[in-house]
C-alpha positions in Angstrom: 0.0 0.0 0.0 1.3 3.5 -0.9 1.4 6.3 1.6 3.0 9.7 2.2 6.0 9.6 4.5 8.3 12.2 6.0 12.0 11.8 6.8 13.8 14.3 9.1 17.6 14.6 9.2 20.0 16.8 11.0 21.9 19.3 8.8 25.4 20.6 9.2 25.7 23.7 6.9 28.8 25.7 6.4 29.0 29.4 7.5 28.1 30.6 4.0 25.2 28.1 3.8 24.0 29.3 7.2 24.0 32.9 6.0 21.9 31.9 2.9 19.5 29.9 5.2 19.1 33.0 7.5 18.6 35.2 4.4 15.8 32.9 3.2 14.2 32.8 6.7 14.2 36.6 6.7 12.8 37.0 3.2 10.0 34.5 3.8 9.1 36.1 7.1 9.0 39.5 5.3 6.8 38.3 2.5 4.4 36.6 5.0 4.1 39.7 7.1 3.9 42.1 4.1 0.9 40.3 2.6 -0.7 39.7 5.9 -0.6 43.5 6.5 -1.8 44.1 2.9 -4.7 41.8 3.1 -5.7 43.2 6.5 -5.5 46.8 5.3 -7.3 46.1 2.0 -10.3 44.5 3.8 -10.5 47.2 6.5 -10.4 50.1 4.1 -12.2 48.8 1.0 -13.9 45.6 2.2 -12.1 43.6 -0.5 -10.2 40.3 -0.2 -6.9 39.3 -1.7 -6.5 35.7 -2.8 -3.4 33.5 -3.1 -3.2 34.1 -6.8 -3.5 37.9 -6.3 -0.6 37.8 -3.8 1.7 35.7 -6.1 1.0 38.2 -9.0 1.9 41.1 -6.7 5.0 39.3 -5.6 6.5 39.6 -9.1 6.1 43.4 -8.9 7.4 43.4 -5.3 10.6 41.6 -6.4 11.4 44.3 -8.9 11.0 47.0 -6.2 13.0 45.0 -3.6 15.9 43.4 -5.5 17.2 41.6 -2.4 14.2 39.3 -2.6 15.8 37.8 -5.7 18.7 36.5 -3.6 16.6 33.6 -2.3 14.6 30.9 -3.9 11.3 32.0 -5.4 9.5 28.8 -4.5 10.2 29.4 -0.8 8.5 32.9 -1.1 5.5 31.4 -2.8 5.2 28.7 -0.1 5.2 31.5 2.5 2.2 33.1 0.7 0.6 29.7 0.6 1.0 29.3 4.3 -0.6 32.7 4.9 -3.5 31.7 2.7 -3.9 28.4 4.6 -3.9 30.5 7.9 -6.7 32.6 6.6 -8.7 29.5 5.6 -8.2 28.1 9.1 -9.4 31.5 10.5 -12.6 31.2 8.4 -13.1 27.7 9.9 -13.0 29.1 13.4 -9.3 29.3 14.3 -7.6 32.5 15.5 -6.7 35.4 13.2 -3.2 35.0 11.5 -0.4 36.6 13.5 2.7 38.4 12.3 5.9 36.3 12.4 8.7 37.3 14.7 12.5 37.1 14.1 13.3 36.5 17.7 15.7 33.5 18.3 13.3 31.8 20.7 11.0 30.8 17.8 11.4 28.0 15.3 12.3 29.3 11.8 11.6 27.4 8.6 11.0 27.6 4.9 9.9 25.1 2.2 11.5 24.2 -1.1 10.3 22.2 -4.1 11.4 18.6 -4.3 12.3 18.6 -8.0 15.8 19.9 -7.4 16.6 17.9 -4.3 18.9 14.8 -4.3 20.9 12.7 -1.9 24.5 11.4 -2.2 25.9 9.5 0.8 25.7 11.8 3.8 25.0 14.9 1.7 21.8 16.5 0.4 21.6 18.9 -2.5 19.2 21.8 -1.8 18.3 24.8 -4.0 20.5 27.9 -3.5 22.6 25.9 -0.9 24.3 23.2 -3.0 25.5 20.1 -1.2 25.0 20.2 2.5 26.4 17.8 5.0 23.5 15.7 6.4 23.0 12.9 9.0 21.1 10.5 6.8 19.8 7.8 9.2 17.7 5.8 6.7 17.3 5.4 2.9 14.8 7.7 1.2 11.9 5.9 -0.5 9.3 7.3 -2.9 9.1 10.5 -4.9 10.3 13.7 -3.1 7.5 16.3 -3.0 9.1 19.1 -1.0 11.7 19.8 1.7 11.3 21.9 4.8 14.6 23.5 6.1 14.2 24.5 9.8 16.2 25.8 12.7 15.2 24.9 16.3 15.4 27.4 19.1 18.5 25.6 20.3 20.3 26.5 17.0 20.2 23.1 15.3 19.4 22.8 11.6 17.1 20.1 10.2 15.6 19.1 6.8 12.3 17.3 6.6 11.8 15.5 3.3 8.1 14.8 2.4 7.8 11.8 0.0 4.8 10.3 -1.8 4.2 6.9 -3.3 6.1 5.2 -0.5 5.3 1.4 -0.5 4.6 0.2 3.1 3.8 -3.5 3.6 1.0 -4.1 6.1 1.7 -6.4 9.1 0.2 -9.9 9.2 -3.3 -9.9 10.6 -3.7 -11.0 14.2 -6.6 -12.1 16.5 -5.5 -9.9 19.4 -7.4 -6.9 20.6 -6.4 -4.6 23.5 -8.0 -1.8 25.5 -5.8 1.2 26.5 -6.5 3.5 29.4 -4.3 6.6 29.4 -3.5 8.5 32.6 -1.1 10.7 34.4 -0.2 8.1 37.1 0.9 5.7 34.4 1.2 6.5 30.7 -1.0 3.6 29.7 -2.7 0.6 31.3 -3.6 -2.3 29.1 -6.6 -4.6 29.4 -4.3 -7.6 29.9 -3.0 -6.0 33.2 0.2 -4.6 31.8 1.1 -1.2 33.3 3.3 1.1 31.2 4.9 3.7 33.6 4.9 7.4 32.8 8.5 8.7 32.1 7.6 12.0 33.8 10.5 13.6 31.9 9.5 17.2 32.6 9.3 16.3 36.3 12.7 14.6 36.1 14.4 17.7 34.7 12.3 20.2 36.5 14.9 21.4 39.0 17.5 21.7 36.3 15.1 23.6 34.1 14.2 26.0 36.9 17.8 26.7 37.6 18.6 27.4 33.9 15.5 29.7 33.6 16.5 31.5 36.7 19.9 32.2 35.2 18.3 33.4 32.0 16.1 35.9 33.9 19.3 37.5 35.3 20.8 38.2 31.9 20.3 41.4 29.9 18.0 40.9 27.0 19.8 41.2 23.7 23.2 40.5 25.1 25.5 37.7 24.0 25.2 36.1 27.5 21.4 36.2 27.2 21.6 34.4 23.9 23.9 31.7 25.2 21.7 31.1 28.2 18.6 31.1 26.1 20.1 28.3 24.0 20.8 26.2 27.2 17.1 26.5 28.2 16.0 25.6 24.7 18.3 22.6 24.6 16.8 21.3 27.8 13.3 21.8 26.6 14.3 19.9 23.4 15.8 17.1 25.4 12.5 16.7 27.4 10.5 16.6 24.1 12.8 14.1 22.4 12.7 11.8 25.5 8.9 11.9 25.6 8.6 11.2 21.8 11.1 8.4 21.9 9.2 6.7 24.7 5.9 7.1 23.0 7.3 5.8 19.7 8.4 2.6 21.4 5.1 2.0 23.1 2.9 2.7 20.1 5.0 0.5 17.8 4.8 -2.3 20.3 1.0 -2.0 20.5 0.7 -1.9 16.7 2.8 -5.0 16.2 1.1 -7.1 18.9 -2.6 -6.2 18.3 -5.0 -6.1 15.4 -7.6 -3.9 17.2 -6.7 -1.1 19.7 -9.4 0.5 21.7 -8.9 3.8 23.6 -10.9 6.7 25.0 -11.5 9.9 23.0 -10.1 12.1 25.7 -11.0 15.8 26.0 -7.5 17.1 26.5 -8.4 20.8 26.5 -10.9 20.2 29.4 -8.3 18.1 31.3 -5.8 21.0 31.0 -8.2 23.3 32.8 -7.6 21.5 36.1 -4.7 23.5 37.7 -3.8 20.6 40.1 -3.5 18.1 37.2 -2.7 20.0 34.1 1.1 19.9 34.7 1.1 16.1 34.9 -1.3 15.7 31.9 0.9 17.9 29.8 3.9 15.7 30.7 2.2 12.6 29.4 1.7 13.7 25.7 -1.9 12.3 25.0 -2.1 14.0 21.6 1.2 12.6 20.5 0.3 9.1 21.7 -2.9 9.2 19.7 -1.4 10.8 16.6 1.3 8.1 16.4 -1.2 5.3 16.9 -3.5 6.6 14.1 -0.9 7.0 11.4 0.9 3.7 12.3 -2.4 1.8 12.2 -3.1 3.3 8.8 0.3 2.2 7.6 0.3 -1.3 8.9 -3.4 -2.3 8.5 -4.5 -2.1 12.1 -7.8 -0.7 13.5 -8.2 2.0 16.1 -11.6 2.3 17.9 -12.3 5.4 20.0 -14.7 5.2 22.9 -16.9 8.3 23.5 -15.4 10.6 26.1 -18.6 10.3 28.3 -18.2 6.6 28.7 -17.7 5.9 32.5 -15.0 3.3 32.1 -13.6 3.7 35.6 -16.9 3.3 37.4 -18.3 0.1 35.7 -17.4 -3.3 37.1 -16.0 -5.4 34.3 -17.3 -8.6 36.1 -21.0 -7.9 36.7 -21.5 -4.7 34.7 -22.8 -2.7 37.6 -21.9 1.0 37.7 -20.4 2.3 41.0 -20.7 6.1 41.2 -18.7 6.4 44.4 -15.4 5.2 43.0 -13.9 8.7 43.2 -10.1 8.9 42.6 -9.2 5.8 44.5 -6.7 3.5 42.8 -8.4 0.3 44.0 -12.0 -0.2 44.8 -14.5 -3.0 45.5 -17.8 -3.5 43.6 -20.8 -3.0 45.8 -22.8 -5.5 43.8 -20.6 -8.5 43.3 -17.7 -7.8 45.7 -15.0 -8.0 43.0 -11.9 -6.1 43.8 -10.5 -3.8 41.0 -7.4 -1.9 40.1 -9.0 1.4 38.8 -6.9 1.6 35.5 -6.9 -2.1 34.7 -10.7 -2.2 35.2 -11.1 0.9 32.9 -8.9 -0.7 30.2 -11.0 -3.9 30.3 -14.2 -1.9 30.0 -12.8 0.1 27.1 -11.9 -3.1 25.3 -15.4 -4.5 25.9 -17.1 -1.4 24.6 -14.7 -1.1 21.6 -15.5 -4.7 20.5 -19.2 -3.9 20.6 -18.6 -1.2 18.0 -17.8 -3.7 15.4 -21.2 -5.4 15.7 
């Protein structure tokens, strides 16, 4: 089966290549902000709208007026206008109004390039306007390259993300196994077979170190070289926490996909959970969205099925033995059913109920 797939590799550009990348970042940011301001002003003063094609036509005139825009790749500038148009489409669907982009170093900078002029040779990648750039190629590229996104993280590292299409991915052999998954902040996941997968609590692990680095940052003068050095230290620590969490979730989701044909889990309302001040910090450290995102695309790749239980299903309150609902369970980790006397571990019982409810959905 053919799918789209992305590959992300670390870049090691030379000083000249870095200058060209920074130049492209700046031009793309300028074009984005310029047409955001132009579309906003045109609508406020004349009530007219400016489409993507109107902006691309106007870009040709703008390049003649501002000759320095010709120093970067034209495709990258057009992709910047396309991103702005997509932001307006999201606004019309109910998202927030597009914001102006900042050049501050605490933000992630990126631009996109067309895939027709991109090629790999050993540990090097050929990119438009940059030439051959040293690259950490960790796996072979498969499929046809659509585009490449060159980005710089807040910690100062450069990456290239290659989007490929027509990638052939073989589905895994079908199994008879099904599993229910209960996500929580005590443990990352509890399975219906009784397996408990602990939460790494990576932010909690590095909390004191992060607080110390942020305290040092607050004592630096903004804009100074020492401030920039300390900002990168804080950014690297945040990056380390994120990478540890993603690595852990990748291992767990891959294991679930390989061992089970059907995976049942709750459709959690993460936004509502984050409103609880005493619990939001722990929920944020789990990574519910990333866990679900990885399960969904891996299931699509390898021929597995994900079944989501409605968020209002009382999985923790129902006894998986007799089916009686116990409304006085509260937040206790273990409880005894008032109807049949069965003793339950809260999360294991919930996982079993999620599995049972998920299997009913196929009927």
